[in-house]
C-alpha positions as CSV (number, residue, x, y, z in Angstrom):
1,M,0.0,0.0,0.0
2,T,1.6,3.3,-1.1
3,P,1.3,6.5,0.8
4,E,-0.5,8.1,-2.1
5,L,-3.2,5.4,-2.0
6,V,-3.7,6.0,1.7
7,V,-4.0,9.8,1.2
8,Q,-6.4,9.3,-1.6
9,L,-8.5,6.9,0.5
10,A,-8.5,9.3,3.4
11,R,-9.4,12.2,1.2
12,R,-12.3,10.4,-0.5
13,S,-13.6,9.1,2.9
14,F,-13.6,12.7,4.3
15,E,-15.3,14.0,1.1
16,A,-18.0,11.3,1.3
17,T,-18.6,12.0,5.0
18,M,-19.0,15.7,4.4
19,L,-21.3,15.3,1.3
20,L,-23.5,12.8,3.1
21,A,-23.8,14.9,6.2
22,A,-24.3,18.3,4.4
23,P,-28.0,18.1,3.6
24,L,-29.0,17.2,7.1
25,L,-26.7,19.7,8.7
26,I,-27.9,22.5,6.4
27,A,-31.6,21.7,7.1
28,S,-30.9,21.8,10.8
29,L,-28.9,25.0,10.5
30,V,-31.7,26.8,8.5
31,I,-34.4,25.7,10.9
32,G,-32.3,26.7,13.9
33,L,-31.6,30.1,12.4
34,L,-35.3,30.7,11.7
35,I,-36.3,29.6,15.2
36,S,-33.6,31.9,16.6
37,V,-34.9,34.9,14.6
38,F,-38.4,34.1,15.8
39,Q,-37.2,33.9,19.4
40,A,-35.4,37.2,19.1
41,V,-38.5,38.9,17.6
42,T,-40.9,37.6,20.2
43,S,-38.5,37.7,23.1
44,I,-39.1,34.1,23.9
45,N,-36.0,32.7,25.7
46,E,-36.8,29.0,25.7
47,A,-33.8,26.9,24.9
48,T,-35.7,23.8,24.1
49,L,-38.0,25.4,21.6
50,A,-35.8,24.6,18.6
51,F,-35.3,20.9,19.2
52,A,-38.6,19.6,17.8
53,P,-38.5,21.6,14.6
54,K,-34.9,20.6,14.0
55,I,-35.7,17.0,14.5
56,V,-38.6,17.2,12.0
57,A,-36.5,19.1,9.5
58,V,-33.7,16.5,9.7
59,M,-36.2,13.7,9.2
60,V,-37.8,15.4,6.2
61,A,-34.3,16.1,4.7
62,M,-33.4,12.4,5.3
63,I,-36.5,11.3,3.5
64,I,-35.9,13.7,0.6
65,F,-32.1,13.0,0.3
66,F,-32.1,9.3,1.2
67,P,-32.1,7.9,-2.4
68,W,-29.2,10.1,-3.3
69,M,-27.3,9.3,-0.1
70,M,-27.7,5.5,-0.7
71,S,-26.6,5.8,-4.3
72,Y,-23.6,7.9,-3.3
73,M,-22.7,5.5,-0.5
74,G,-23.1,2.5,-2.8
75,D,-20.7,4.1,-5.4
76,F,-18.3,4.9,-2.6
77,T,-18.4,1.3,-1.3
78,R,-17.7,-0.1,-4.8
79,E,-14.8,2.3,-5.1
80,I,-13.4,1.1,-1.7
81,Y,-13.7,-2.5,-2.9
82,S,-11.8,-1.7,-6.0
83,F,-9.0,-0.3,-3.8
84,I,-8.7,-3.7,-2.2
85,A,-7.2,-5.1,-5.3
86,L,-4.6,-2.3,-5.3
87,M,-3.8,-2.8,-1.6
88,R,-2.9,-6.4,-2.1
89,R,0.0,-5.5,-4.3
């Protein structure tokens, strides 16, 4: 196993992790920002108010993006399996 292969594998793994997590994190961020603006406007200082909408937003994002996430993860897994042949050398 060459150092270049290890670096490429680590880079692709990090890239896959970031791409798969991004839609869920962005949905949570947007909902959290909207709830924070609502709390600032109405002067409601309840810390637990944002949890339920964030959970719902992440679940909706997961339903929407799940086919793409599974397709991407399947492609990534096939790519990792193709690296096994290179690692044996």
